C-alpha positions, 0 to 999 in steps of 0.5 A: 497485513503488510508487515510487522515492524516488531518482526522486520526492519521498516525498510524491509517492509517498505521494499517488500514486493507487496508494498511496492506494488501499492506504491506503484499502484498510487503513483498510477492511480491504480488501487491494488489492495482490497482495503483501498478499493473500498476506502472513501478517502480517494473520493476526497482527492478527485 
């Protein structure tokens, strides 16, 4: 889980190391999360 907005502020979740890794990966066209690696959505963009 990336984060729970009922326990943390959204800003804290989005600034977390894991979220930043996902964002940086997307910017570099690298899928870092297992769920992202299995998702078919990326195939529609290429």
